[in-house]
Each structure stands twice: as structure tokens, then as C-alpha cells.
A tleap script that builds the chain and sets N, CA, C and O, in Angstrom:
source leaprc.protein.ff14SB
mol = sequence {
  NGLN PRO PRO PRO THR LEU LEU TYR SER LYS
  PRO ARG THR PRO LYS ASN LEU PRO GLN PRO
  LEU ALA LYS MET VAL LEU PHE LYS ALA PRO
  SER SER SER ILE SER THR ALA GLY GLY PRO
  LYS GLU VAL ASP HIE HIE GLU GLU VAL GLN
  MET SER CALA
}
set mol.1.N position { 91.148 86.970 73.692 }
set mol.1.CA position { 90.751 88.388 73.746 }
set mol.1.C position { 91.477 89.199 72.668 }
set mol.1.O position { 92.708 89.230 72.644 }
set mol.2.N position { 90.737 89.845 71.793 }
set mol.2.CA position { 91.380 90.656 70.759 }
set mol.2.C position { 92.020 91.894 71.376 }
set mol.2.O position { 91.507 92.422 72.363 }
set mol.3.N position { 93.112 92.357 70.824 }
set mol.3.CA position { 93.767 93.548 71.378 }
set mol.3.C position { 92.828 94.744 71.310 }
set mol.3.O position { 92.203 94.967 70.273 }
set mol.4.N position { 92.707 95.529 72.399 }
set mol.4.CA position { 91.792 96.680 72.422 }
set mol.4.C position { 92.158 97.722 71.379 }
set mol.4.O position { 91.320 98.529 70.977 }
set mol.5.N position { 93.433 97.703 70.935 }
set mol.5.CA position { 93.864 98.704 69.956 }
set mol.5.C position { 93.004 98.629 68.706 }
set mol.5.O position { 92.627 99.660 68.149 }
set mol.6.N position { 92.686 97.409 68.256 }
set mol.6.CA position { 91.896 97.258 67.036 }
set mol.6.C position { 90.527 97.900 67.191 }
set mol.6.O position { 90.047 98.576 66.281 }
set mol.7.N position { 89.901 97.692 68.338 }
set mol.7.CA position { 88.557 98.219 68.547 }
set mol.7.C position { 88.542 99.732 68.390 }
set mol.7.O position { 87.609 100.284 67.808 }
set mol.8.N position { 89.567 100.409 68.904 }
set mol.8.CA position { 89.553 101.866 68.889 }
set mol.8.C position { 90.086 102.415 67.559 }
set mol.8.O position { 89.593 103.437 67.080 }
set mol.9.N position { 91.083 101.756 66.958 }
set mol.9.CA position { 91.702 102.334 65.765 }
set mol.9.C position { 90.916 101.998 64.502 }
set mol.9.O position { 91.048 102.688 63.492 }
set mol.10.N position { 90.091 100.933 64.548 }
set mol.10.CA position { 89.374 100.525 63.339 }
set mol.10.C position { 88.564 101.658 62.711 }
set mol.10.O position { 88.737 101.944 61.527 }
set mol.11.N position { 87.670 102.322 63.490 }
set mol.11.CA position { 86.865 103.368 62.865 }
set mol.11.C position { 87.683 104.593 62.445 }
set mol.11.O position { 87.263 105.342 61.563 }
set mol.12.N position { 88.831 104.797 63.060 }
set mol.12.CA position { 89.587 106.018 62.781 }
set mol.12.C position { 90.681 105.811 61.734 }
set mol.12.O position { 90.906 106.685 60.897 }
set mol.13.N position { 91.362 104.663 61.774 }
set mol.13.CA position { 92.507 104.486 60.883 }
set mol.13.C position { 92.283 103.312 59.941 }
set mol.13.O position { 91.871 102.240 60.385 }
set mol.14.N position { 92.545 103.490 58.659 }
set mol.14.CA position { 92.460 102.384 57.703 }
set mol.14.C position { 93.442 101.273 58.059 }
set mol.14.O position { 94.509 101.529 58.618 }
set mol.15.N position { 93.072 100.040 57.730 }
set mol.15.CA position { 93.921 98.907 58.122 }
set mol.15.C position { 95.276 98.943 57.416 }
set mol.15.O position { 96.271 98.458 57.954 }
set mol.16.N position { 95.316 99.525 56.199 }
set mol.16.CA position { 96.562 99.480 55.430 }
set mol.16.C position { 97.572 100.519 55.903 }
set mol.16.O position { 98.682 100.588 55.374 }
set mol.17.N position { 97.201 101.330 56.897 }
set mol.17.CA position { 98.146 102.304 57.426 }
set mol.17.C position { 99.245 101.599 58.206 }
set mol.17.O position { 98.951 100.714 59.010 }
set mol.18.N position { 100.502 101.966 57.991 }
set mol.18.CA position { 101.591 101.427 58.817 }
set mol.18.C position { 101.428 101.865 60.263 }
set mol.18.O position { 100.815 102.895 60.544 }
set mol.19.N position { 101.980 101.079 61.174 }
set mol.19.CA position { 101.774 101.325 62.603 }
set mol.19.C position { 102.128 102.751 63.028 }
set mol.19.O position { 101.352 103.361 63.763 }
set mol.20.N position { 103.267 103.310 62.598 }
set mol.20.CA position { 103.608 104.669 63.044 }
set mol.20.C position { 102.539 105.678 62.640 }
set mol.20.O position { 102.176 106.548 63.431 }
set mol.21.N position { 102.038 105.565 61.420 }
set mol.21.CA position { 101.006 106.491 60.959 }
set mol.21.C position { 99.736 106.308 61.765 }
set mol.21.O position { 99.091 107.283 62.153 }
set mol.22.N position { 99.377 105.054 62.018 }
set mol.22.CA position { 98.167 104.784 62.800 }
set mol.22.C position { 98.293 105.429 64.184 }
set mol.22.O position { 97.318 105.966 64.710 }
set mol.23.N position { 99.482 105.377 64.768 }
set mol.23.CA position { 99.678 105.982 66.087 }
set mol.23.C position { 99.528 107.500 66.004 }
set mol.23.O position { 98.959 108.119 66.903 }
set mol.24.N position { 100.037 108.097 64.926 }
set mol.24.CA position { 99.893 109.546 64.770 }
set mol.24.C position { 98.423 109.935 64.737 }
set mol.24.O position { 98.016 110.917 65.357 }
set mol.25.N position { 97.632 109.157 64.007 }
set mol.25.CA position { 96.198 109.446 63.930 }
set mol.25.C position { 95.572 109.312 65.311 }
set mol.25.O position { 94.712 110.109 65.687 }
set mol.26.N position { 96.003 108.302 66.071 }
set mol.26.CA position { 95.471 108.124 67.424 }
set mol.26.C position { 95.836 109.328 68.301 }
set mol.26.O position { 95.049 109.756 69.144 }
set mol.27.N position { 97.042 109.864 68.089 }
set mol.27.CA position { 97.449 111.021 68.878 }
set mol.27.C position { 96.578 112.230 68.564 }
set mol.27.O position { 96.266 113.028 69.449 }
set mol.28.N position { 96.182 112.361 67.281 }
set mol.28.CA position { 95.352 113.509 66.913 }
set mol.28.C position { 93.888 113.266 67.272 }
set mol.28.O position { 93.120 114.219 67.407 }
set mol.29.N position { 93.499 112.019 67.426 }
set mol.29.CA position { 92.082 111.689 67.626 }
set mol.29.C position { 91.478 112.347 68.880 }
set mol.29.O position { 90.377 112.892 68.796 }
set mol.30.N position { 92.162 112.315 70.046 }
set mol.30.CA position { 91.531 112.846 71.259 }
set mol.30.C position { 91.005 114.269 71.088 }
set mol.30.O position { 89.894 114.569 71.523 }
set mol.31.N position { 91.787 115.151 70.462 }
set mol.31.CA position { 91.354 116.544 70.356 }
set mol.31.C position { 90.088 116.655 69.515 }
set mol.31.O position { 89.222 117.480 69.807 }
set mol.32.N position { 89.971 115.831 68.471 }
set mol.32.CA position { 88.785 115.918 67.621 }
set mol.32.C position { 87.592 115.237 68.291 }
set mol.32.O position { 86.452 115.654 68.089 }
set mol.33.N position { 87.841 114.198 69.085 }
set mol.33.CA position { 86.716 113.509 69.725 }
set mol.33.C position { 86.176 114.323 70.897 }
set mol.33.O position { 85.065 114.074 71.364 }
set mol.34.N position { 86.954 115.290 71.373 }
set mol.34.CA position { 86.439 116.174 72.430 }
set mol.34.C position { 85.267 116.985 71.880 }
set mol.34.O position { 84.263 117.179 72.566 }
set mol.35.N position { 85.401 117.462 70.628 }
set mol.35.CA position { 84.337 118.275 70.056 }
set mol.35.C position { 83.148 117.405 69.647 }
set mol.35.O position { 82.003 117.851 69.724 }
set mol.36.N position { 83.407 116.168 69.213 }
set mol.36.CA position { 82.302 115.313 68.767 }
set mol.36.C position { 81.622 114.635 69.960 }
set mol.36.O position { 80.404 114.716 70.116 }
set mol.37.N position { 82.424 113.961 70.806 }
set mol.37.CA position { 81.835 113.230 71.924 }
set mol.37.C position { 81.698 114.143 73.147 }
set mol.37.O position { 80.761 114.000 73.931 }
set mol.38.N position { 82.623 115.068 73.301 }
set mol.38.CA position { 82.546 116.003 74.407 }
set mol.38.C position { 82.788 115.367 75.755 }
set mol.38.O position { 82.406 115.942 76.775 }
set mol.39.N position { 83.411 114.198 75.801 }
set mol.39.CA position { 83.622 113.537 77.082 }
set mol.39.C position { 85.090 113.337 77.380 }
set mol.39.O position { 85.841 112.915 76.501 }
set mol.40.N position { 85.523 113.630 78.607 }
set mol.40.CA position { 86.908 113.375 78.998 }
set mol.40.C position { 87.238 111.888 78.951 }
set mol.40.O position { 88.397 111.511 78.777 }
set mol.41.N position { 86.210 111.032 79.108 }
set mol.41.CA position { 86.438 109.593 79.041 }
set mol.41.C position { 87.019 109.199 77.687 }
set mol.41.O position { 87.886 108.329 77.608 }
set mol.42.N position { 86.539 109.843 76.622 }
set mol.42.CA position { 87.041 109.545 75.282 }
set mol.42.C position { 88.558 109.709 75.240 }
set mol.42.O position { 89.276 108.851 74.728 }
set mol.43.N position { 89.031 110.829 75.790 }
set mol.43.CA position { 90.459 111.096 75.768 }
set mol.43.C position { 91.200 110.019 76.549 }
set mol.43.O position { 92.236 109.531 76.099 }
set mol.44.N position { 90.678 109.643 77.718 }
set mol.44.CA position { 91.330 108.625 78.537 }
set mol.44.C position { 91.453 107.317 77.771 }
set mol.44.O position { 92.495 106.661 77.806 }
set mol.45.N position { 90.377 106.940 77.074 }
set mol.45.CA position { 90.418 105.693 76.318 }
set mol.45.C position { 91.529 105.747 75.269 }
set mol.45.O position { 92.265 104.776 75.092 }
set mol.46.N position { 91.651 106.879 74.574 }
set mol.46.CA position { 92.663 106.986 73.535 }
set mol.46.C position { 94.062 106.923 74.143 }
set mol.46.O position { 94.971 106.336 73.556 }
set mol.47.N position { 94.231 107.516 75.299 }
set mol.47.CA position { 95.541 107.487 75.935 }
set mol.47.C position { 95.929 106.047 76.271 }
set mol.47.O position { 97.081 105.649 76.098 }
set mol.48.N position { 94.958 105.273 76.751 }
set mol.48.CA position { 95.242 103.876 77.058 }
set mol.48.C position { 95.645 103.127 75.799 }
set mol.48.O position { 96.558 102.301 75.825 }
set mol.49.N position { 94.965 103.416 74.701 }
set mol.49.CA position { 95.291 102.743 73.446 }
set mol.49.C position { 96.718 103.075 73.035 }
set mol.49.O position { 97.466 102.189 72.621 }
set mol.50.N position { 97.100 104.339 73.145 }
set mol.50.CA position { 98.443 104.738 72.759 }
set mol.50.C position { 99.489 103.997 73.594 }
set mol.50.O position { 100.508 103.549 73.068 }
set mol.51.N position { 99.230 103.873 74.896 }
set mol.51.CA position { 100.216 103.224 75.757 }
set mol.51.C position { 100.347 101.743 75.428 }
set mol.51.O position { 101.457 101.211 75.404 }
set mol.52.N position { 99.222 101.069 75.172 }
set mol.52.CA position { 99.284 99.629 74.939 }
set mol.52.C position { 99.786 99.316 73.535 }
set mol.52.O position { 100.216 98.196 73.261 }
set mol.53.N position { 99.729 100.319 72.634 }
set mol.53.CA position { 100.132 100.079 71.251 }
set mol.53.C position { 101.622 100.218 71.054 }
set mol.53.O position { 102.116 100.045 69.939 }
savepdb mol mol.pdb
quit
């Protein structure tokens, strides 16, 4: 099973980003995905990614 982090961070963060930077982008992602996706589920998914990462 591939780590779920890759599935969520791939579209948002370039692969060459160091882990700390990638996490920062993940932290900012929920607020922007609220306006695009408009779903609280989106935020929950990102929170899970942050915890497992």
C-alpha cells in the first residue's frame, strides 16, 4: 500500500520540495480547498495527511 501522503501531496506540492516545505503547503491547502471544493471533508483529509506525515 502506497503512503496516502503521496496521493494528496502530489497534485499540490512538487516532488523536489523538501519535506518541511511540503508540509507547509499542506497546512495552507485546506483553506484554499474550502473555496474550490467547498467541502469540510476536504479539510479532514488534509488534516489526516498532516498527522501521518
